[in-house]
C-alpha positions as CSV (number, residue, x, y, z in Angstrom):
1,X,0.0,0.0,0.0
2,X,1.1,3.6,-0.5
3,X,3.0,5.4,2.2
4,X,1.2,8.3,3.9
5,X,3.3,11.3,3.0
6,X,5.1,12.7,-0.1
7,X,8.1,13.7,2.0
8,X,8.7,10.0,2.8
9,X,9.0,9.0,-0.8
10,X,12.3,8.2,-2.6
11,X,14.1,10.8,-4.6
12,X,12.4,11.4,-8.0
13,X,8.9,10.8,-6.7
14,X,6.3,12.8,-8.5
15,X,3.3,13.6,-6.3
16,X,0.5,12.9,-8.8
17,X,-1.0,10.1,-10.8
18,X,0.7,9.9,-14.1
19,X,-0.2,6.4,-15.5
20,X,-3.8,5.4,-15.7
21,X,-5.3,2.2,-17.2
22,X,-9.0,2.1,-18.2
23,X,-10.8,-1.1,-18.8
24,X,-13.7,-0.4,-21.1
25,X,-12.4,2.9,-22.4
26,X,-14.5,2.7,-25.5
27,X,-17.8,1.9,-23.6
28,X,-20.7,4.2,-22.9
29,X,-19.2,5.4,-19.6
30,X,-15.5,4.6,-20.2
31,X,-15.2,6.9,-23.2
32,X,-16.4,9.9,-21.2
33,X,-13.8,9.2,-18.5
34,X,-11.1,8.7,-21.1
35,X,-12.0,12.0,-23.0
36,X,-12.0,14.0,-19.8
37,X,-8.7,12.5,-18.6
38,X,-7.1,13.3,-21.9
39,X,-8.2,17.0,-21.6
40,X,-6.1,17.4,-18.5
41,X,-2.9,16.4,-20.3
42,X,-1.6,15.0,-17.0
43,X,-1.7,11.3,-17.7
44,X,-0.5,8.5,-19.9
45,X,-3.7,6.5,-20.6
46,X,-3.8,2.8,-21.5
47,X,-7.1,1.5,-22.8
48,X,-7.3,-2.2,-21.8
49,X,-9.8,-3.7,-24.1
50,X,-11.1,-7.1,-25.2
51,X,-9.1,-8.8,-27.9
52,X,-11.1,-8.9,-31.1
53,X,-13.2,-5.9,-30.2
54,X,-13.8,-2.9,-32.5
55,X,-13.3,0.0,-30.1
56,X,-11.7,3.2,-31.4
57,X,-9.8,5.5,-29.1
58,X,-8.8,9.1,-29.3
59,X,-5.3,10.0,-30.3
60,X,-2.9,9.8,-27.3
61,X,-4.6,6.7,-25.8
62,X,-2.4,3.5,-25.8
63,X,-4.5,0.5,-26.7
64,X,-3.9,-2.9,-25.0
65,X,-6.1,-5.6,-26.4
66,X,-6.2,-8.6,-24.1
67,X,-8.0,-11.9,-23.4
68,X,-9.5,-11.3,-20.0
69,X,-8.9,-15.0,-19.1
70,X,-5.2,-14.6,-20.0
71,X,-3.4,-13.6,-16.8
72,X,-0.1,-12.9,-18.5
73,X,-1.7,-10.6,-21.0
74,X,-3.5,-8.7,-18.2
75,X,-0.3,-8.5,-16.2
76,X,1.6,-7.1,-19.2
77,X,-1.1,-4.5,-19.8
78,X,-1.3,-3.3,-16.2
79,X,2.4,-3.4,-15.4
80,X,3.6,0.0,-14.1
81,X,0.1,1.5,-13.9
82,X,-0.7,3.7,-10.9
83,X,-4.5,3.8,-11.1
84,X,-6.9,1.3,-12.6
85,X,-10.4,2.3,-13.7
86,X,-12.7,-0.6,-14.5
87,X,-15.9,0.0,-16.6
88,X,-17.4,-3.2,-17.8
89,X,-20.8,-3.9,-19.5
90,X,-23.7,-5.1,-17.3
91,X,-23.4,-8.7,-18.7
92,X,-19.7,-9.1,-17.9
93,X,-19.1,-12.1,-15.6
94,X,-17.8,-11.7,-12.0
95,X,-14.8,-13.7,-13.1
96,X,-13.8,-11.1,-15.6
97,X,-13.6,-8.4,-12.9
98,X,-11.8,-10.8,-10.5
99,X,-9.2,-11.6,-13.2
100,X,-8.5,-8.0,-13.7
101,X,-8.1,-7.3,-10.0
102,X,-5.8,-10.2,-9.5
103,X,-3.6,-9.1,-12.3
104,X,-3.5,-5.6,-10.8
105,X,-2.4,-7.2,-7.6
106,X,0.4,-9.1,-9.2
107,X,1.7,-5.9,-10.8
108,X,1.2,-3.8,-7.7
109,X,-1.3,-1.3,-9.0
110,X,-2.0,0.8,-5.8
111,X,-5.4,2.2,-6.6
112,X,-8.5,0.7,-8.2
113,X,-11.9,2.3,-9.1
114,X,-14.0,-0.8,-9.5
115,X,-17.0,-1.4,-11.8
116,X,-19.5,0.0,-9.3
117,X,-21.2,3.2,-10.5
118,X,-24.5,3.2,-8.7
119,X,-26.5,4.7,-5.9
120,X,-25.1,4.7,-2.4
121,X,-25.9,1.0,-1.7
122,X,-22.6,-0.8,-1.7
123,X,-20.2,0.7,0.9
124,X,-23.1,2.3,2.9
125,X,-26.8,1.4,3.2
126,X,-26.2,-2.3,2.8
127,X,-29.8,-3.2,3.8
128,X,-31.1,-1.1,0.9
129,X,-28.5,-2.7,-1.4
130,X,-29.9,-6.1,-0.4
131,X,-33.5,-4.9,-0.8
132,X,-32.9,-3.8,-4.4
133,X,-30.9,-7.0,-5.1
134,X,-27.8,-5.1,-6.4
135,X,-25.7,-4.9,-3.2
136,X,-25.3,-8.7,-3.1
137,X,-24.0,-8.6,-6.7
138,X,-21.7,-5.6,-6.3
139,X,-20.3,-5.9,-2.7
140,X,-18.2,-8.9,-3.5
141,X,-16.3,-6.8,-5.9
142,X,-15.0,-4.6,-3.0
143,X,-14.5,-7.7,-0.8
144,X,-12.3,-9.3,-3.5
145,X,-10.1,-6.3,-3.8
146,X,-9.6,-6.5,0.0
147,X,-8.8,-10.2,-0.2
148,X,-6.2,-9.7,-2.9
149,X,-4.7,-7.2,-0.6
150,X,-2.5,-5.3,-3.0
151,X,-4.7,-2.3,-4.0
152,X,-7.0,0.1,-2.3
153,X,-10.4,0.8,-3.8
154,X,-12.4,4.0,-4.4
155,X,-16.1,3.5,-5.2
156,X,-17.5,6.3,-7.3
157,X,-21.1,6.9,-6.2
158,X,-22.9,8.4,-9.2
159,X,-26.5,7.6,-8.3
160,X,-28.7,7.0,-11.4
161,X,-27.3,7.9,-14.8
162,X,-29.3,10.8,-16.2
163,X,-29.2,10.5,-20.0
164,X,-29.2,6.7,-19.9
165,X,-32.2,6.6,-17.5
166,X,-34.3,9.2,-19.3
167,X,-33.8,7.5,-22.7
168,X,-34.7,4.1,-21.3
169,X,-38.2,2.6,-21.3
170,X,-40.7,3.7,-18.6
171,X,-39.4,1.0,-16.1
172,X,-36.5,3.3,-15.4
173,X,-37.4,7.0,-14.8
174,X,-41.0,6.5,-15.8
175,X,-40.7,8.3,-19.2
176,X,-41.6,7.1,-22.6
177,X,-40.1,10.0,-24.5
178,X,-41.0,8.8,-28.0
179,X,-44.7,8.5,-27.0
180,X,-44.7,11.6,-24.8
181,X,-45.9,9.7,-21.8
182,X,-44.7,9.8,-18.2
183,X,-45.7,8.1,-15.0
184,X,-44.9,10.2,-12.0
185,X,-43.9,8.2,-8.9
186,X,-46.2,9.4,-6.2
187,X,-46.6,13.1,-7.0
188,X,-43.4,13.4,-9.2
189,X,-41.9,16.1,-6.9
190,X,-39.4,14.1,-4.9
191,X,-35.8,15.0,-5.8
192,X,-32.9,12.6,-6.1
193,X,-29.3,12.8,-7.1
194,X,-28.4,11.8,-10.7
195,X,-25.3,12.2,-12.8
196,X,-24.7,12.7,-16.5
197,X,-22.0,10.7,-18.3
198,X,-19.8,13.7,-19.1
199,X,-20.0,14.9,-15.5
200,X,-18.9,11.5,-14.2
201,X,-15.9,11.8,-16.6
202,X,-15.1,15.3,-15.3
203,X,-15.3,14.0,-11.7
204,X,-12.8,11.3,-12.4
205,X,-10.5,13.7,-14.2
206,X,-10.7,16.2,-11.3
207,X,-10.1,13.5,-8.8
208,X,-7.0,12.2,-10.6
209,X,-5.7,15.7,-10.9
210,X,-5.3,15.9,-7.1
211,X,-2.0,15.3,-5.4
212,X,-1.5,11.6,-4.8
213,X,-0.3,12.1,-1.2
214,X,-0.3,14.9,1.4
215,X,3.1,16.6,1.6
216,X,3.4,15.9,5.3
217,X,1.3,15.5,8.4
218,X,0.3,19.2,8.3
219,X,-1.1,19.0,4.8
220,X,-4.9,18.6,5.0
221,X,-5.6,19.1,1.3
222,X,-7.7,16.6,-0.6
223,X,-5.5,13.9,-2.2
224,X,-6.1,10.7,-4.2
225,X,-4.9,8.7,-1.2
226,X,-7.5,10.3,1.1
227,X,-10.1,8.3,-0.8
228,X,-8.4,4.9,-0.2
229,X,-11.1,2.4,0.7
230,X,-13.7,5.1,0.7
231,X,-16.6,6.2,-1.5
232,X,-16.3,9.3,-3.7
233,X,-19.6,11.1,-4.2
234,X,-20.6,12.9,-7.4
235,X,-23.9,14.2,-8.8
236,X,-24.8,16.5,-11.7
237,X,-28.3,17.3,-10.6
238,X,-30.7,17.1,-7.6
239,X,-34.0,16.8,-9.5
240,X,-37.5,15.4,-9.5
241,X,-39.4,13.8,-12.4
242,X,-41.3,17.1,-12.6
243,X,-37.9,18.9,-13.1
244,X,-37.0,16.4,-15.8
245,X,-40.3,17.0,-17.7
246,X,-39.9,20.7,-17.4
247,X,-36.4,20.4,-18.9
248,X,-37.8,18.3,-21.8
249,X,-40.4,21.1,-22.4
250,X,-37.6,23.7,-22.5
251,X,-35.5,21.6,-24.9
252,X,-38.3,20.4,-27.2
253,X,-40.8,23.3,-27.0
254,X,-43.6,21.1,-25.6
255,X,-45.8,21.6,-22.6
256,X,-47.8,19.4,-20.3
257,X,-50.8,19.5,-22.7
258,X,-48.6,17.6,-25.2
259,X,-47.9,14.8,-22.8
260,X,-49.9,12.1,-21.1
261,X,-49.1,12.4,-17.4
262,X,-50.0,9.6,-15.0
263,X,-49.3,9.0,-11.3
264,X,-48.5,5.8,-9.5
265,X,-47.4,5.0,-5.9
266,X,-43.7,4.3,-5.8
267,X,-44.4,1.4,-3.3
268,X,-46.7,-0.2,-5.9
269,X,-44.1,0.1,-8.6
270,X,-41.6,-1.6,-6.3
271,X,-44.0,-4.5,-5.7
272,X,-44.9,-4.8,-9.4
273,X,-41.2,-4.7,-10.2
274,X,-40.5,-7.6,-7.9
275,X,-43.3,-9.6,-9.4
276,X,-42.1,-8.9,-13.0
277,X,-38.5,-9.9,-12.0
278,X,-39.8,-13.1,-10.6
279,X,-40.9,-14.1,-14.1
280,X,-37.3,-13.6,-15.3
281,X,-38.0,-10.2,-16.9
282,X,-35.1,-7.9,-16.0
283,X,-37.2,-4.8,-16.6
284,X,-38.6,-5.7,-13.2
285,X,-35.2,-5.0,-11.6
286,X,-35.1,-1.6,-13.1
287,X,-38.7,-0.8,-12.0
288,X,-38.0,-1.9,-8.5
289,X,-34.6,-0.2,-8.1
290,X,-35.5,3.1,-9.7
291,X,-38.9,3.5,-7.9
292,X,-37.2,2.6,-4.6
293,X,-34.8,5.4,-4.9
294,X,-37.7,7.9,-5.0
295,X,-39.0,6.8,-1.6
296,X,-39.1,9.5,1.1
297,X,-35.7,9.7,2.8
298,X,-34.3,7.2,0.3
299,X,-30.6,6.9,-0.4
300,X,-31.3,8.3,-3.8
301,X,-30.4,11.5,-2.0
302,X,-26.9,12.3,-0.7
303,X,-26.6,16.0,-1.1
304,X,-24.7,16.3,2.2
305,X,-22.0,13.9,1.1
306,X,-21.0,15.4,-2.3
307,X,-17.3,16.0,-3.1
308,X,-18.0,18.0,-6.3
309,X,-17.4,21.4,-4.8
310,X,-14.2,20.2,-3.1
311,X,-13.0,19.0,-6.5
312,X,-13.7,22.3,-8.0
313,X,-16.3,21.0,-10.5
314,X,-18.6,23.5,-12.2
315,X,-22.4,23.1,-12.3
316,X,-23.7,20.6,-14.9
317,X,-26.3,21.7,-17.5
318,X,-29.6,19.9,-17.1
319,X,-31.0,21.0,-20.4
320,X,-27.9,19.9,-22.3
321,X,-28.1,16.5,-20.7
322,X,-31.8,16.3,-21.5
323,X,-31.0,17.2,-25.1
324,X,-28.5,14.4,-25.3
325,X,-31.1,11.9,-23.9
326,X,-33.7,13.1,-26.5
327,X,-31.2,12.6,-29.3
328,X,-30.5,9.0,-28.0
329,X,-34.3,8.3,-28.2
330,X,-34.5,9.8,-31.7
331,X,-31.6,7.6,-32.9
332,X,-33.5,4.5,-31.6
333,X,-30.8,3.8,-29.0
334,X,-31.4,0.8,-26.8
335,X,-30.0,0.3,-23.3
336,X,-29.0,-3.3,-23.7
């Protein structure tokens, strides 16, 4: 593990993260992280990608195509890296993540941001994580990093992804944008945290632009090492479904009279989601999870934990994010 202070490092030590490896750098989230890291000009970025894939990367990114079952290939790709960011698709096997973490352990990668970009249900609020059936899937990822014992972890808490969720079918945020229909959960006025993909990228870039270590025991500034084995909280917007619909109106020139607006109890949606999931339909998981986040006092809200101001991040633009979501719908984008 990394020593506590920069003053204790050997001669020639540079107190910032210079070498970053990103698994899934061409994916829907990974590409935004990659683009924002490139903009800082502070890092050598290696894109670890599946052999045989067709991902394209911006100039300046070093591609490393590997077979995720080939330990020697993974070790070679991760050798000398200081920070590993893992972004894998939803259908990636647990073994894939485990193989990557174990290879990182063999090469001594000190920091890992694992493939956990969710609401605050993994490190904290474990009972809620179990209730929505995601904590039991994601928590072993953190536990495995601990077991390997060579790297620290930093879980980036993003809450629900804004563009993705708005463009998804109504089981997610309740919107059917193409049909101009929305189902408000309860009264549609409850606010939650949510993050846009570009803002998540900006968060990672700002985080990895921090000093790696405090200079000495009197240095209380924010550093990468201060988030070892801790969550990092980000959020673009603190908004309700009503706010989302108002944003759609501003972007598209519509009004409530152009939309069909229904209301449904969030508790009913959770119950219906469970029943649907029991039939094997994964839309039930989305309906249950998303509706649960809008419960009063739910962990869909963590405004008091945010690190965005401390990282110097500017405010995100809700209408621009809505515009991107509407363009996704218009292009017939599908979530899976």
